[in-house]
C-alpha positions in Angstrom: 165.5 45.5 181.2 165.9 49.1 182.2 166.6 51.0 185.4 166.7 54.7 185.8 168.7 56.4 188.6 170.3 59.8 189.3 173.9 60.6 189.8 174.8 64.1 190.8 171.3 65.1 189.8 171.7 63.7 186.2 169.5 60.9 185.0 171.6 57.8 184.1 170.3 54.7 182.4 171.5 51.2 183.0 170.6 48.6 180.4 171.3 44.9 179.9 170.4 42.1 177.6 167.7 39.8 178.8 168.6 37.7 181.9 171.6 39.9 182.7 171.3 42.5 185.5 171.9 46.1 184.5 175.1 47.8 185.6 175.4 51.2 187.2 175.6 54.2 184.9 178.8 56.2 184.8 178.9 59.6 183.0 182.5 60.0 181.6 183.2 57.8 178.6 186.7 56.8 179.8 185.4 55.9 183.3 182.4 54.0 181.8 184.6 51.9 179.6 187.1 51.2 182.4 184.3 50.1 184.7 182.9 47.8 182.0 186.2 46.2 181.2 187.0 45.8 184.8 183.7 44.0 185.4 184.3 41.8 182.3 187.7 40.7 183.5 187.0 40.4 187.2 188.3 37.0 188.4 185.6 36.9 191.0 183.0 36.6 188.3 182.3 33.2 186.9 181.8 34.6 183.5 184.9 36.8 183.4 187.4 36.8 180.5 191.0 36.2 181.5 193.1 38.8 179.9 196.9 38.9 180.3 199.5 41.2 178.8 200.1 39.9 175.3 196.6 38.6 174.8 195.0 39.2 171.4 191.3 40.1 171.2 188.5 41.1 168.9 186.6 44.1 170.3 183.0 44.8 169.5 181.7 48.3 170.4 177.9 48.1 169.9 175.6 51.1 169.7 172.3 50.4 171.5 170.6 52.6 169.0 170.7 56.2 170.2 174.4 57.2 170.1 175.8 59.4 167.4 178.7 58.3 165.3 180.8 60.8 167.3 179.8 59.4 170.6 180.3 55.8 169.4 183.8 56.7 168.2 184.7 58.3 171.6 183.7 55.1 173.4 185.6 52.9 170.8 188.7 55.1 171.3 188.5 54.8 175.1 188.1 51.0 174.9 191.2 50.7 172.6 193.3 52.9 174.9 192.2 51.0 178.0 193.0 47.6 176.5 196.4 48.8 175.2 197.2 50.1 178.6 196.8 46.5 179.8 199.1 45.3 177.2 196.3 43.7 175.2 196.5 43.7 171.3 193.2 44.5 169.5 193.4 42.2 166.4 190.2 43.6 165.0 187.7 46.2 166.2 184.0 46.2 165.1 182.2 49.4 165.8 178.6 49.9 164.8 174.9 49.1 165.6 174.8 45.3 165.8 172.1 44.7 168.5 170.0 47.6 169.4 167.1 48.6 171.6 165.6 51.0 169.1 166.7 54.5 170.1 168.3 53.7 173.5 171.3 55.9 174.3 173.9 53.3 175.4 176.7 51.1 174.4 177.8 47.5 175.0 181.3 46.0 174.8 182.2 42.5 173.7 185.6 40.9 173.9 186.7 37.6 172.3 190.1 36.0 172.7 191.5 35.1 169.3 194.4 33.4 167.7 195.5 33.7 164.0 193.0 31.0 162.9 190.1 32.8 164.5 191.2 36.1 163.0 191.3 34.5 159.6 187.8 33.2 160.0 186.5 36.6 161.2 188.1 38.2 158.1 186.4 35.7 155.8 183.8 36.9 153.4 180.2 36.5 154.4 176.7 37.3 153.1 175.5 38.4 156.5 174.0 41.8 155.8 174.9 43.5 159.1 178.5 42.2 159.3 180.9 45.0 158.6 183.5 44.9 155.9 186.6 44.9 158.1 190.0 46.3 157.2 192.6 43.6 158.0 194.8 45.4 160.5 195.3 46.0 164.2 193.2 48.7 166.0 195.6 50.9 167.9 195.9 54.5 169.2 199.7 54.4 169.1 201.5 56.4 166.5 204.6 55.5 164.6 206.8 58.1 163.0 207.8 57.1 159.5 210.7 59.1 158.0 209.9 61.0 154.9 211.2 59.5 151.7 214.5 60.9 150.4 213.9 63.1 147.4 215.7 62.2 144.2 218.0 64.6 142.4 216.2 67.7 141.1 216.5 68.9 137.6 218.9 71.9 137.6 217.0 75.2 137.3 217.8 78.8 137.9 218.2 79.4 141.7 216.4 82.3 143.3 218.2 85.6 142.5 220.3 84.2 139.6 219.8 84.1 135.9 219.2 86.9 133.4 215.4 87.0 133.8 215.3 87.9 137.5 215.2 91.7 137.0 212.5 91.3 134.4 210.4 89.1 136.7 210.8 91.6 139.6 209.7 94.5 137.4 206.7 92.7 136.0 205.5 91.5 139.4 206.0 95.0 140.9 203.8 96.4 138.1 201.1 93.8 138.9 201.2 94.6 142.6 201.0 98.3 142.0 198.0 97.8 139.7 196.1 95.7 142.2 196.8 98.1 145.0 195.6 101.1 142.9 192.4 99.2 141.9 191.5 98.2 145.5 188.6 100.6 145.9 187.2 100.0 142.5 187.2 96.3 142.9 185.5 96.6 146.3 182.8 98.8 144.8 182.2 96.3 142.0 182.0 93.5 144.5 179.4 95.2 146.8 176.6 94.5 144.4 177.1 90.8 144.3 179.5 89.7 147.0 181.1 90.7 150.2 182.6 93.9 148.9 186.1 92.7 149.7 187.4 91.7 146.2 189.8 94.7 146.3 191.0 93.9 149.8 191.8 90.3 148.9 193.7 91.3 145.8 195.5 94.0 147.7 196.6 91.4 150.3 198.0 89.3 147.6 199.9 92.2 146.1 201.4 93.2 149.5 202.3 89.6 150.2 204.1 89.3 146.9 206.0 92.5 147.5 207.1 91.2 150.9 208.1 87.9 149.4 210.3 89.7 146.8 211.9 91.8 149.5 212.8 88.7 151.4 214.5 86.9 148.5 214.7 87.5 144.7 212.1 85.5 142.9 213.2 82.5 140.7 213.4 83.2 137.0 212.5 79.7 136.0 208.8 80.0 135.0 207.7 76.7 136.6 209.4 77.6 139.9 208.0 81.1 139.8 204.4 80.2 139.3 204.6 77.5 142.0 206.1 80.0 144.5 203.4 82.6 143.6 200.7 79.9 144.2 202.1 79.3 147.7 202.2 83.0 148.5 198.7 83.6 147.3 197.2 80.6 149.1 198.8 81.6 152.3 198.0 85.3 152.4 195.3 86.3 150.0 192.0 84.7 151.2 188.9 85.1 149.1 189.6 83.8 145.6 193.0 82.4 146.6 191.9 78.9 146.0 191.1 79.6 142.4 194.3 81.5 141.8 196.2 78.7 143.5 194.6 76.1 141.3 195.4 78.1 138.2 199.0 78.9 139.1 199.8 75.3 140.3 198.4 73.7 137.2 200.1 76.2 134.9 203.4 75.7 136.6 203.4 72.0 135.7 203.3 72.8 132.0 206.4 75.0 132.4 208.6 72.5 134.3 210.4 71.1 131.3 210.1 74.0 128.8 209.2 77.6 128.7 209.0 78.6 125.1 206.0 80.5 123.7 203.8 77.4 123.0 204.5 76.2 126.6 203.0 79.4 128.0 199.9 78.9 125.9 199.7 75.3 127.2 200.2 76.6 130.7 197.2 79.0 130.4 195.0 76.1 129.1 196.1 73.8 132.0 195.4 76.5 134.6 191.9 77.1 133.2 191.2 73.4 132.9 192.1 73.0 136.6 189.8 75.9 137.6 186.9 74.4 135.7 187.4 70.9 137.1 187.8 71.8 140.7 186.0 75.2 140.9 182.9 74.2 139.0 182.6 77.4 136.9 182.7 77.6 133.1 183.0 80.4 130.6 179.8 82.4 130.5 179.1 82.0 134.3 180.1 85.6 135.1 183.4 84.8 136.9 187.1 85.5 136.5 187.2 82.5 134.2 185.5 84.6 131.5 188.5 86.9 131.2 191.1 84.1 131.5 189.3 82.0 128.9 189.1 84.9 126.4 192.8 85.7 126.9 193.8 82.0 126.6 192.1 81.7 123.2 194.1 84.6 121.9 197.3 83.3 123.4 197.0 80.2 121.3 198.6 82.3 118.6 201.9 81.8 120.5 202.0 78.3 119.0 202.8 79.9 115.7 206.6 79.8 115.1 206.6 83.4 113.9 204.5 84.8 116.8 205.5 88.1 118.5 205.1 87.8 122.2 204.2 91.5 122.9 201.7 91.7 120.0 200.0 88.5 121.0 199.9 89.5 124.7 198.4 92.9 123.8 195.7 91.2 121.8 195.1 88.8 124.8 194.7 91.8 127.1 192.1 93.3 124.8 190.2 90.0 124.7 190.3 89.8 128.5 189.1 93.4 128.9 186.2 92.8 126.5 185.3 89.6 128.2 185.3 91.4 131.6 183.0 94.1 130.3 180.7 91.5 128.8 180.1 90.0 132.2 178.0 93.1 133.0 175.2 91.5 130.9 175.6 87.9 132.0 173.5 86.0 134.5 175.8 84.6 137.3 175.9 80.8 137.5 178.8 80.4 140.0 180.2 82.2 143.0 178.5 84.5 145.4 176.9 86.5 142.6 174.8 83.4 141.6 172.7 84.0 144.8 171.9 87.6 143.7 169.0 88.3 141.3 170.3 89.2 137.8 168.4 92.5 137.9 170.8 93.7 140.6 174.0 92.7 138.7 174.6 96.0 136.8 178.4 96.1 137.0 181.1 93.8 135.5 182.3 90.9 137.6 185.2 92.2 139.8 187.2 89.0 139.5 187.1 89.2 135.7 188.1 92.9 135.9 191.0 92.0 138.2 192.3 89.3 135.9 192.2 91.6 132.9 194.1 94.2 134.9 196.7 91.7 135.9 197.3 90.7 132.3 197.5 94.3 131.3 200.1 94.9 134.1 202.2 92.0 132.8 202.1 93.4 129.3 203.2 96.9 130.6 205.9 95.3 132.7 207.3 93.4 129.8 207.2 96.5 127.5 209.1 98.6 130.0 211.8 96.0 130.6 214.6 95.4 128.2 214.8 92.0 126.6 
């Protein structure tokens, strides 16, 4: 049965199952739930449910058909809070569309007093199609603070500001920052044809953030710690492509935790690229920064040769990255914002690929200018 009335000029529907009179509509969810539970537990009603503090119940919050999942969740939360305020424990909560009136916007509440045996039966497996697969646990809005686990002893590594490689790291990073700041306008111009025109701005933000980070404290010289710290700085301050850089640096850092010889750096490059492909969805040839990284990584595999010369291999890797960046000029974009632009409008190399090649070149220059 249905009845329509107005409250403060707003139409409100009351609804009931057959043979039960409709109850008055109440607009706020908390007030509606409170009124419903009060009616269900009213001792003056012959059909009331006796609830005392410490009682355990199963709560059913039933969508009459027209409520959204958000609205149903609001009602369920209000019901749990109201019952907990009465000292009642909700052993299980079933929330869903169990008995509907097509698209009616409304909700019904059902309570059942239970003991451990009844809860066990409710949790039992069933072939009933509409019965929800319940999680065995109390429904509650209360929060419990759990202390964080105590970290085990960390492997000794160079602390920030100590070790022979700190000065070298600082000079290399400063060269990278200077390069990105100098390229800001060029990268923005390259990005205007296929993106937001802010590639230079985002890389400049990263450069400025790295500079400020180095002013605050000397960077760690341990490679794994260094790349992890750079990932944090980039993710916090860069914006734009920071997620991809963060993926690359974080994955690369893992490969450098236990060793930092030349082959480890080649492995780190591969690990970073693999993470970008897995989570970023791009691949070499898609006209992205990955094209430069992948080309450089292939060349850096030479570092696995015991007689490899770092600067010579890195110089070759920079050349490979620059060539790959230039080659993106003729590629059709398959990932990133450029993929939404017709290929006829993509006349310039990808700005991300150009930026990566420039960063690798800056690393090479920084290493050349710094004594071993």
